[in-house]
GUDOVO-770405 format. One line per 2 residues: number of its first residue (from 1); their letters; for each residue x negated, y negated, z negated of C-alpha. Coordinates in steps of 0.02 Angstrom, whole numbers, always signed. Last residue first. Example, Ala and Ser with C-alpha at 12.3 -4.5 7.8 and 13.67 -1.06 7.14 Angstrom:
! GUDOVO-770405
2) SA) -684 +53 -357 | -615 +225 -390
This chain:
! GUDOVO-770405
565) GA) -307 +14006 +1860 | -362 +13915 +2011
563) ET) -369 +13729 +1981 | -241 +13592 +2000
561) RV) -275 +13408 +2006 | -172 +13252 +1968
559) SV) -275 +13097 +1945 | -202 +12953 +1842
557) MS) -257 +12775 +1873 | -227 +12644 +1739
555) GH) -135 +12480 +1782 | -34 +12457 +1621
553) PA) +86 +12599 +1668 | +20 +12731 +1788
551) EH) -43 +12700 +1964 | -55 +12853 +2072
549) QV) -193 +12974 +2118 | -179 +13128 +2225
547) GL) -329 +13243 +2242 | -223 +13391 +2295
545) DV) -351 +13517 +2237 | -280 +13685 +2284
543) GP) -298 +13832 +2163 | -110 +13854 +2139
541) SE) +4 +13781 +2273 | +187 +13793 +2210
539) AA) +144 +13724 +2036 | +50 +13582 +2114
537) LG) +202 +13537 +2218 | +312 +13534 +2062
535) AI) +191 +13422 +1968 | +186 +13306 +2116
533) PA) +377 +13299 +2123 | +389 +13255 +1934
531) TT) +250 +13126 +1927 | +344 +12989 +2017
529) SA) +513 +13005 +1926 | +427 +13005 +1756
527) YI) +325 +12851 +1797 | +478 +12758 +1860
525) GS) +573 +12800 +1701 | +428 +12745 +1593
523) IH) +423 +12580 +1688 | +609 +12549 +1654
521) SA) +592 +12592 +1470 | +445 +12473 +1454
519) KK) +545 +12335 +1539 | +694 +12362 +1425
517) TT) +584 +12357 +1271 | +498 +12199 +1331
515) AT) +667 +12114 +1362 | +729 +12161 +1189
513) VA) +570 +12098 +1108 | +583 +11934 +1204
511) SK) +767 +11915 +1157 | +726 +11943 +973
509) MA) +584 +11819 +981 | +696 +11688 +1063
507) AS) +831 +11714 +932 | +703 +11693 +793
505) KK) +638 +11533 +873 | +814 +11463 +891
503) AR) +856 +11505 +710 | +694 +11426 +651
501) WA) +726 +11269 +754 | +904 +11257 +685
499) QY) +837 +11276 +509 | +714 +11135 +543
497) QL) +850 +11023 +611 | +955 +11055 +455
495) RK) +807 +11010 +345 | +779 +10852 +445
493) RH) +961 +10809 +409 | +933 +10833 +224
491) EL) +776 +10727 +228 | +867 +10584 +316
489) TL) +1021 +10585 +204 | +973 +10459 +70
487) SY) +862 +10356 +186 | +1004 +10326 +308
485) VS) +1139 +10310 +174 | +1047 +10164 +96
483) GV) +1199 +10051 +79 | +1356 +10093 +179
481) IP) +1448 +9932 +137 | +1310 +9801 +118
479) TL) +1222 +9879 +270 | +1375 +9872 +383
477) LS) +1338 +9703 +464 | +1170 +9763 +527
475) YR) +1042 +9647 +608 | +1113 +9503 +509
473) SN) +1142 +9330 +586 | +1324 +9333 +638
471) RQ) +1369 +9188 +522 | +1556 +9218 +537
469) CN) +1539 +9407 +532 | +1425 +9394 +381
467) RS) +1553 +9288 +287 | +1695 +9408 +322
465) LQ) +1588 +9558 +272 | +1531 +9476 +111
463) RA) +1707 +9427 +59 | +1777 +9600 +98
461) LL) +1629 +9683 +10 | +1661 +9584 -150
459) RC) +1846 +9628 -159 | +1817 +9809 -108
457) TA) +1693 +9830 -251 | +1814 +9756 -378
455) QV) +1953 +9868 -313 | +1846 +10025 -321
453) HK) +1788 +9980 -497 | +1970 +9963 -547
451) IC) +2013 +10130 -468 | +1877 +10224 -563
449) LG) +1998 +10338 -655 | +2052 +10415 -491
447) KR) +2126 +10581 -544 | +2311 +10532 -533
445) GL) +2285 +10434 -373 | +2345 +10564 -247
443) DN) +2510 +10588 -338 | +2592 +10747 -271
441) TP) +2780 +10763 -291 | +2821 +10688 -120
439) DA) +2709 +10819 -34 | +2643 +10789 +142
437) PD) +2663 +10600 +130 | +2565 +10605 -35
435) RL) +2627 +10466 -147 | +2491 +10349 -208
433) CL) +2503 +10295 -391 | +2339 +10213 -445
431) MF) +2299 +10210 -630 | +2307 +10043 -723
429) DP) +2456 +10097 -829 | +2362 +10240 -911
427) LP) +2428 +10415 -872 | +2561 +10488 -985
425) KL) +2511 +10610 -1122 | +2575 +10786 -1110
423) NG) +2673 +10897 -1230 | +2786 +10754 -1284
421) NQ) +2946 +10840 -1232 | +2981 +10707 -1100
419) LQ) +2805 +10723 -1032 | +2820 +10912 -1023
417) EK) +2986 +10897 -931 | +2911 +10777 -806
415) VK) +2767 +10897 -775 | +2889 +11037 -741
413) VP) +2984 +10930 -616 | +2830 +10891 -513
411) MV) +2754 +10716 -515 | +2776 +10546 -431
409) SN) +2870 +10435 -554 | +3006 +10321 -487
407) LN) +3053 +10206 -631 | +2879 +10171 -698
405) KD) +2805 +10179 -523 | +2911 +10035 -462
403) FL) +2907 +10056 -274 | +2808 +9988 -127
401) EV) +2864 +10039 +47 | +2814 +10120 +211
399) PE) +2922 +10275 +219 | +2821 +10387 +227
397) IS) +2666 +10294 +167 | +2724 +10259 -11
395) IG) +2626 +10156 -134 | +2664 +10133 -320
393) HR) +2684 +9964 -400 | +2663 +9885 -571
391) AT) +2493 +9928 -642 | +2409 +9961 -474
389) DF) +2427 +9780 -417 | +2342 +9775 -246
387) DS) +2220 +9632 -218 | +2057 +9723 -176
385) WF) +2150 +9869 -96 | +2230 +9762 +38
383) RL) +2075 +9658 +71 | +1966 +9810 +102
381) VN) +2096 +9890 +217 | +2120 +9727 +313
379) LL) +1933 +9702 +341 | +1910 +9880 +402
377) GL) +2060 +9868 +519 | +1995 +9706 +592
375) AA) +1830 +9791 +631 | +1910 +9952 +697
373) DP) +2027 +9861 +816 | +2208 +9891 +860
371) RA) +2259 +9707 +857 | +2323 +9590 +721
369) PP) +2281 +9718 +589 | +2417 +9808 +488
367) NH) +2425 +9774 +300 | +2551 +9899 +229
365) RL) +2523 +10033 +362 | +2337 +10005 +385
363) GA) +2304 +10002 +198 | +2412 +10157 +172
361) VI) +2317 +10248 +310 | +2151 +10203 +229
359) MM) +2213 +10263 +58 | +2273 +10422 +144
357) FI) +2098 +10461 +206 | +2022 +10419 +36
355) SY) +2144 +10538 -49 | +2101 +10678 +73
353) SG) +1915 +10653 +47 | +1923 +10652 -142
351) FG) +1932 +10503 -258 | +1828 +10479 -415
349) GR) +1855 +10518 -600 | +1708 +10635 -630
347) FV) +1782 +10797 -560 | +1847 +10702 -408
345) DS) +1675 +10643 -355 | +1701 +10512 -220
343) LG) +1652 +10357 -320 | +1466 +10395 -333
341) RV) +1418 +10232 -250 | +1338 +10308 -94
339) DF) +1489 +10422 -71 | +1627 +10291 -86
337) MT) +1553 +10177 +48 | +1516 +10331 +153
335) KI) +1701 +10375 +147 | +1741 +10196 +197
333) VS) +1627 +10198 +350 | +1668 +10372 +415
331) YL) +1854 +10348 +379 | +1858 +10188 +479
329) QS) +1784 +10279 +629 | +1911 +10421 +611
327) LY) +2052 +10293 +606 | +1999 +10207 +768
325) PY) +2131 +10294 +874 | +2269 +10244 +750
323) EV) +2430 +10334 +799 | +2332 +10485 +863
321) MY) +2230 +10489 +703 | +2392 +10478 +603
319) NA) +2464 +10626 +697 | +2308 +10729 +663
317) ML) +2321 +10690 +478 | +2501 +10752 +476
315) NR) +2450 +10910 +567 | +2318 +10944 +434
313) SY) +2441 +10912 +292 | +2563 +11040 +364
311) SS) +2424 +11163 +405 | +2366 +11168 +224
309) DP) +2402 +11353 +191 | +2408 +11392 +6
307) CS) +2256 +11382 -108 | +2114 +11495 -166
305) VI) +1970 +11380 -125 | +1797 +11434 -67
303) QV) +1679 +11285 -80 | +1514 +11273 +12
301) DI) +1374 +11149 -21 | +1244 +11126 +115
299) GT) +1059 +11130 +67 | +1014 +11217 +230
297) PF) +900 +11357 +167 | +976 +11363 -10
295) DR) +1159 +11374 +36 | +1252 +11302 -111
293) MS) +1400 +11374 -207 | +1571 +11325 -275
291) LL) +1713 +11449 -302 | +1883 +11367 -317
289) PY) +2035 +11369 -428 | +2190 +11274 -366
287) RA) +2247 +11123 -467 | +2068 +11122 -529
285) YL) +1958 +11246 -620 | +1784 +11270 -550
283) IR) +1702 +11441 -535 | +1514 +11444 -513
281) LR) +1385 +11505 -387 | +1227 +11401 -396
279) RL) +1138 +11490 -252 | +1178 +11567 -83
277) GI) +1023 +11626 +13 | +1089 +11788 +84
275) NK) +1035 +11909 -52 | +1200 +11999 -76
273) RS) +1239 +12042 -256 | +1290 +11861 -289
271) IS) +1416 +11869 -148 | +1508 +12019 -220
269) NK) +1507 +11950 -397 | +1580 +11785 -336
267) LI) +1714 +11873 -235 | +1768 +11974 -386
265) YL) +1774 +11813 -488 | +1874 +11727 -351
263) GN) +2003 +11867 -346 | +2021 +11864 -535
261) LR) +2048 +11675 -529 | +2183 +11695 -398
259) DK) +2274 +11824 -503 | +2262 +11714 -657
257) KA) +2330 +11564 -562 | +2479 +11668 -505
255) GL) +2513 +11729 -682 | +2503 +11555 -758
253) TL) +2619 +11482 -627 | +2546 +11377 -489
251) PQ) +2606 +11199 -473 | +2765 +11165 -373
249) RG) +2777 +11126 -189 | +2883 +10976 -142
247) PP) +2838 +10967 +41 | +2795 +11138 +114
245) DS) +2622 +11208 +77 | +2614 +11385 +145
243) TE) +2607 +11554 +59 | +2515 +11719 +84
241) PI) +2559 +11851 -45 | +2431 +11897 -179
239) GK) +2406 +12084 -212 | +2252 +12102 -103
237) IR) +2190 +11929 -59 | +2222 +11851 +111
235) TL) +2190 +11675 +174 | +2054 +11626 +51
233) RL) +2011 +11451 +108 | +1840 +11385 +157
231) DI) +1779 +11207 +132 | +1608 +11156 +198
229) DS) +1527 +11010 +108 | +1466 +10863 +210
227) TA) +1285 +10839 +267 | +1319 +10813 +453
225) FA) +1481 +10725 +414 | +1651 +10808 +427
223) LG) +1801 +10718 +503 | +1840 +10847 +638
221) TR) +2001 +10908 +557 | +1935 +11084 +524
219) ES) +1768 +11035 +446 | +1860 +10896 +352
217) GF) +1970 +11021 +262 | +1995 +11199 +322
215) VE) +1889 +11345 +381 | +1962 +11519 +361
213) LA) +1916 +11664 +250 | +1981 +11843 +239
211) VE) +1986 +11962 +91 | +2044 +12145 +103
209) PQ) +1878 +12197 +182 | +1784 +12147 +24
207) TT) +1596 +12179 +32 | +1568 +12188 +220
205) RV) +1696 +12053 +264 | +1637 +11938 +125
203) CN) +1458 +11942 +188 | +1514 +11924 +368
201) KI) +1620 +11773 +323 | +1477 +11692 +227
199) KE) +1357 +11713 +374 | +1488 +11653 +497
197) VL) +1513 +11493 +398 | +1325 +11465 +390
195) DK) +1309 +11494 +578 | +1442 +11361 +608
193) RV) +1349 +11235 +501 | +1187 +11270 +594
191) IA) +1274 +11256 +762 | +1351 +11088 +711
189) ET) +1178 +11026 +661 | +1109 +11068 +833
187) RT) +1253 +10984 +925 | +1239 +10832 +814
185) PK) +1346 +10818 +659 | +1438 +10653 +642
183) VY) +1353 +10521 +536 | +1271 +10438 +687
181) EH) +1424 +10436 +801 | +1526 +10350 +667
179) FK) +1387 +10225 +638 | +1383 +10182 +822
177) AI) +1572 +10155 +827 | +1565 +10046 +670
175) EI) +1423 +9945 +748 | +1520 +9912 +907
173) TL) +1671 +9849 +808 | +1559 +9744 +696
171) RN) +1478 +9665 +848 | +1651 +9619 +911
169) IG) +1691 +9535 +744 | +1524 +9443 +743
167) SI) +1537 +9374 +918 | +1423 +9442 +1054
165) KK) +1276 +9335 +1112 | +1146 +9434 +1016
163) ED) +1207 +9603 +1078 | +1077 +9627 +1216
161) RN) +937 +9634 +1088 | +1018 +9782 +1005
159) RA) +1122 +9782 +848 | +1096 +9907 +708
157) WP) +1178 +10080 +714 | +1017 +10181 +718
155) LS) +937 +10074 +582 | +771 +9994 +630
153) AD) +830 +9812 +622 | +900 +9839 +447
151) DV) +728 +9883 +380 | +723 +10043 +279
149) PF) +660 +10060 +101 | +613 +10233 +35
147) PG) +696 +10358 -83 | +864 +10269 -65
145) TV) +944 +10163 -200 | +1122 +10214 -244
143) PS) +1253 +10088 -191 | +1311 +9948 -307
141) VV) +1469 +9965 -409 | +1560 +9799 -429
139) EG) +1648 +9794 -596 | +1825 +9832 -651
137) EY) +1877 +9774 -823 | +1942 +9910 -937
135) DT) +2103 +9984 -1004 | +2088 +10114 -1141
133) HY) +2168 +10286 -1131 | +2057 +10332 -1281
131) TE) +1998 +10508 -1243 | +2030 +10517 -1055
129) LL) +1955 +10344 -1031 | +1803 +10383 -1136
127) RK) +1769 +10549 -1052 | +1792 +10477 -877
125) RE) +1672 +10334 -912 | +1540 +10450 -982
123) EM) +1551 +10568 -833 | +1548 +10425 -708
121) FR) +1393 +10347 -789 | +1303 +10514 -795
119) TT) +1337 +10544 -611 | +1285 +10368 -561
117) DD) +1122 +10383 -656 | +1089 +10551 -574
115) KT) +1113 +10472 -403 | +979 +10343 -438
113) RG) +989 +10160 -484 | +832 +10065 -433
111) RS) +914 +9896 -429 | +1041 +9841 -557
109) SQ) +1223 +9826 -503 | +1287 +9965 -614
107) SK) +1344 +9851 -754 | +1404 +9933 -915
105) RL) +1581 +9870 -935 | +1650 +10039 -984
103) VR) +1509 +10068 -1108 | +1532 +9897 -1189
101) LI) +1721 +9921 -1185 | +1707 +10076 -1290
99) DR) +1586 +9998 -1414 | +1694 +9843 -1434
97) KP) +1848 +9948 -1465 | +1761 +10056 -1594
95) HV) +1670 +9918 -1689 | +1565 +10003 -1822
93) KG) +1441 +9917 -1937 | +1297 +10035 -1963
91) LK) +1307 +10213 -2023 | +1171 +10302 -2123
89) IK) +1203 +10488 -2108 | +1226 +10584 -2271
87) KF) +1410 +10535 -2272 | +1430 +10628 -2107
85) QA) +1392 +10793 -2193 | +1524 +10763 -2327
83) ED) +1648 +10715 -2192 | +1620 +10879 -2102
81) ES) +1656 +10973 -2263 | +1811 +10870 -2303
79) DL) +1888 +10888 -2130 | +1856 +10768 -1987
77) CQ) +1993 +10693 -1876 | +1999 +10526 -1969
75) PF) +1822 +10483 -1919 | +1730 +10396 -2061
73) DA) +1717 +10212 -2106 | +1887 +10207 -2192
71) NG) +1845 +10352 -2305 | +1821 +10243 -2460
69) SG) +2004 +10205 -2467 | +2079 +10036 -2432
67) GS) +1990 +9874 -2399 | +1837 +9830 -2299
65) GS) +1891 +9895 -2131 | +1845 +10015 -1996
63) QV) +1951 +10150 -1918 | +1849 +10262 -1806
61) PV) +1899 +10359 -1650 | +1752 +10475 -1615
59) HE) +1624 +10457 -1474 | +1552 +10282 -1475
57) SI) +1576 +10246 -1661 | +1485 +10404 -1713
55) KL) +1320 +10361 -1632 | +1202 +10509 -1630
53) PP) +1052 +10499 -1514 | +1049 +10309 -1530
51) SS) +1139 +10199 -1401 | +1075 +10082 -1267
49) LD) +1176 +10157 -1125 | +1023 +10238 -1046
47) AA) +1121 +10383 -968 | +1011 +10505 -1061
45) AV) +1064 +10426 -1225 | +1246 +10448 -1178
43) GS) +1220 +10632 -1137 | +1127 +10660 -1302
41) SL) +1274 +10583 -1396 | +1395 +10701 -1311
39) LR) +1290 +10851 -1362 | +1278 +10793 -1542
37) QR) +1464 +10759 -1555 | +1498 +10934 -1489
35) QL) +1382 +11008 -1618 | +1467 +10909 -1755
33) LP) +1635 +10980 -1703 | +1567 +11156 -1694
31) RT) +1496 +11145 -1871 | +1400 +11303 -1919
29) PL) +1266 +11278 -1785 | +1237 +11096 -1843
27) IV) +1203 +11133 -2027 | +1050 +11244 -2022
25) HQ) +954 +11209 -1860 | +997 +11025 -1833
23) WL) +999 +10975 -2016 | +833 +11064 -2046
21) AA) +755 +10975 -1897 | +823 +10806 -1952
19) AP) +751 +10830 -2126 | +583 +10885 -2056
17) NF) +567 +10733 -1941 | +442 +10754 -1800
15) RN) +402 +10591 -1712 | +499 +10538 -1558
13) PS) +483 +10348 -1584 | +298 +10370 -1630
11) RC) +246 +10288 -1793 | +160 +10442 -1866
9) IM) +97 +10426 -2044 | +268 +10381 -2111
7) RS) +298 +10286 -2273 | +475 +10269 -2339
5) CS) +506 +10455 -2350 | +689 +10509 -2352
3) SP) +696 +10505 -2161 | +849 +10442 -2071
1) M) +953 +10567 -1972
């Protein structure tokens, strides 16, 4: 809020402004809409989008113009009282469409971008797209910068000296296999992850015997990374029948979702009362509600989902991995490509693990490689998604076909009825429509607001990868794709190794204490069996000095004598 005084003693950009302080503490708490605008504006300023703390044109639909009523420069959704407060704020020239596109086109290719910058950028983009349903131009999203630089020659999956004479495409195949082995959990890391699952299961078993948990997701299919989240499913809740996920399942009813939420809240309270190192417990609302938490010692995120059985989808994924033996390797590379760019967060407009897996399968089905090779498969998948027209066509994996998504919509019947009645807004035309082969009514692209950025990134990476394979001069052909994943995950993996060492040391100490206790008990038994006959003989011969000595525990000598009473 501009100051009423023309002369200011302090010229600092964050100087104290009495008028702004009074407005914030007196007017803002009584105006929920203004408070929401203030919070959104602070988020944009934190994201360094070159906007003031309160910029009306970037957050509220504004109609600008010189003619007409005097309220043309104010949001049309405000009431008279809110409008009176906004009139006190000095507004510049507003260009709503230009402001929206400026935020959407904000380049993320600058160096030094952190993970927090990516998160704020995705949140702002999702909010603008959901509010205005505005199309945008996709831009190449660069990977997050690691905490320290790493030379390509020192990467675990980089080429060796013996691989200089190998062609670029064959080198890429070897490098993809090495990278897949690197991101997989080692034996020690797998033990740590398994112990964490058992710790949570034991906690739930002791507090709520009527609740059972099972592992599902990437941890169950074998596609999990060393630092991936662990997904657990509630298999049995008292009062909620167990169901499966046949094709064509319908969304949960309001009563069923309420029951599942109540079960998760009870489970959250039970876990929070147990001091087992689980922090940041919160309930997230999605198609199926879930309980999110983080294990403090290992830094691994855990999600407990109240959803039906996913065995049908899991078996389908297993069949695809048998059909394409290199599919798991491609998934490791492409999933990392999404992760290091912040494009895999579903709650901020990204794509989840299951959607990324099916996007790879769709690319292999619709653009099959010349031979079953991981390198050719990677190039074909990148090229397919870089040129696919998401505005006109939808993708089907079973059967392999492209369809008109405007005529053949992929959604449940209830959602179609709500769209026809006008209760829901349709998705923007640029959104991806990918039919789930396990559920024909499930659109795997309905949450992916960043699809245009994904396509632009795939387009650039396909050209770079093809050129690097032809030149065959880089130590690592995958560095432009996977970015600084080595430096980003190194500390986390060291943390897992440290927890494994602590667990091994604790187990060794427990076994040593157990062995010592058993040995002491055994020696005590021998001592008791040796002294018993001598004591009996001394009782039968009173006044006789037997003068017998024997070795007691710890090497001490014990003399047994009897004297006349």
